[in-house]
Legacy VTK file of the C-alpha trace (Angstrom):
# vtk DataFile Version 3.0
C-alpha trace
ASCII
DATASET POLYDATA
POINTS 126 float
58.811 -66.630 -5.229
56.676 -68.963 -3.158
58.502 -69.435 0.118
55.964 -69.692 2.896
57.019 -66.841 5.240
58.332 -63.331 4.575
59.436 -60.283 6.531
57.294 -57.200 5.917
59.327 -53.970 5.970
58.736 -50.303 5.341
60.799 -49.788 2.165
61.674 -46.191 3.062
62.871 -46.673 6.636
63.822 -50.362 6.537
61.833 -50.863 9.753
60.199 -54.248 10.266
56.422 -53.881 10.170
55.773 -57.604 10.768
58.513 -60.202 11.229
56.374 -63.056 9.837
53.833 -62.818 7.043
52.557 -65.955 5.382
52.736 -65.821 1.577
49.188 -66.610 0.404
48.955 -67.063 -3.361
47.151 -70.365 -3.966
43.407 -70.744 -4.419
43.145 -72.760 -1.199
45.072 -70.233 0.858
42.835 -67.427 -0.456
39.733 -69.532 0.180
40.698 -70.370 3.770
42.288 -67.063 4.787
41.805 -66.530 8.513
38.365 -68.157 8.668
37.855 -70.234 11.814
41.167 -69.028 13.286
40.723 -68.290 17.004
43.940 -66.317 17.571
46.564 -64.647 15.420
50.005 -64.144 17.002
50.894 -60.445 17.390
53.930 -60.729 15.098
52.227 -62.556 12.211
49.954 -61.785 9.309
48.678 -63.209 6.058
49.823 -61.552 2.793
47.482 -62.243 -0.118
49.001 -62.152 -3.604
46.860 -61.580 -6.708
47.895 -61.492 -10.353
46.743 -57.926 -11.087
45.527 -54.710 -9.533
41.807 -54.304 -8.925
39.146 -53.684 -6.318
36.699 -56.590 -6.603
39.133 -59.484 -6.380
40.935 -57.898 -3.421
37.732 -57.426 -1.407
37.374 -59.547 1.733
34.517 -60.864 3.840
34.565 -61.470 7.574
32.229 -64.457 7.798
33.461 -67.190 10.172
35.855 -64.714 11.821
35.978 -64.434 15.600
38.009 -61.244 16.046
38.609 -57.915 14.304
41.633 -57.539 12.053
43.544 -54.745 10.369
43.573 -54.944 6.579
46.141 -53.107 4.459
45.845 -52.954 0.657
48.879 -52.284 -1.571
49.239 -51.606 -5.285
51.632 -53.458 -7.611
54.593 -51.412 -6.325
53.816 -52.165 -2.658
52.423 -48.684 -1.948
49.678 -48.674 0.694
46.504 -47.512 -1.075
43.968 -48.220 1.682
43.573 -49.727 5.136
40.697 -50.460 7.474
39.497 -52.135 10.635
37.504 -55.222 9.607
34.987 -56.544 12.137
33.708 -60.132 12.422
30.683 -61.289 10.468
30.594 -58.318 8.083
29.811 -59.127 4.439
32.487 -57.128 2.611
35.407 -54.742 2.798
36.974 -53.478 -0.427
39.797 -51.018 -1.053
38.963 -47.513 -2.243
41.726 -47.783 -4.868
42.899 -50.745 -6.972
45.240 -53.103 -5.125
47.273 -56.180 -6.005
48.286 -57.249 -2.495
46.501 -57.156 0.820
47.570 -57.961 4.330
45.413 -59.303 7.141
46.930 -58.885 10.592
46.090 -57.819 14.118
44.472 -54.410 14.444
47.662 -52.699 15.639
48.988 -52.960 12.055
46.772 -49.967 11.285
48.944 -47.801 13.541
52.177 -49.045 11.937
51.476 -48.134 8.310
50.157 -45.007 6.631
48.599 -44.429 3.227
51.426 -43.849 0.763
53.965 -45.984 2.647
55.765 -48.502 0.443
56.109 -51.983 1.932
58.589 -54.705 0.950
58.057 -58.428 1.396
60.898 -59.930 -0.644
62.915 -61.139 2.331
62.295 -64.828 3.094
62.199 -65.980 6.720
64.443 -69.010 7.194
LINES 1 127
126 0 1 2 3 4 5 6 7 8 9 10 11 12 13 14 15 16 17 18 19 20 21 22 23 24 25 26 27 28 29 30 31 32 33 34 35 36 37 38 39 40 41 42 43 44 45 46 47 48 49 50 51 52 53 54 55 56 57 58 59 60 61 62 63 64 65 66 67 68 69 70 71 72 73 74 75 76 77 78 79 80 81 82 83 84 85 86 87 88 89 90 91 92 93 94 95 96 97 98 99 100 101 102 103 104 105 106 107 108 109 110 111 112 113 114 115 116 117 118 119 120 121 122 123 124 125
């Protein structure tokens, strides 16, 4: 399941949360993230995939970032377990609960998802 782009949906309502999320599973994609990016299109995000639930390995830093982002952490089932506003040049943000996936997107993502929502990202963008 490594196609580059996915559609992020609310599993309960079927509503599109983000029409384009980049599937980020490789070491290099995790390493690069959104560092040095000057602008993120409103309809895009970066979905980080890890091999297990946890807090430490799903923590992020905001070094070399030039704008604030919304971060949403999900457990293995896709349930939103935490979310936050991450500001540039801060050393660390970690979820309050174990997560396996996390999404970095524009800050308005924080208004589109709530704790407990279940998100789907199995639909590949052609």
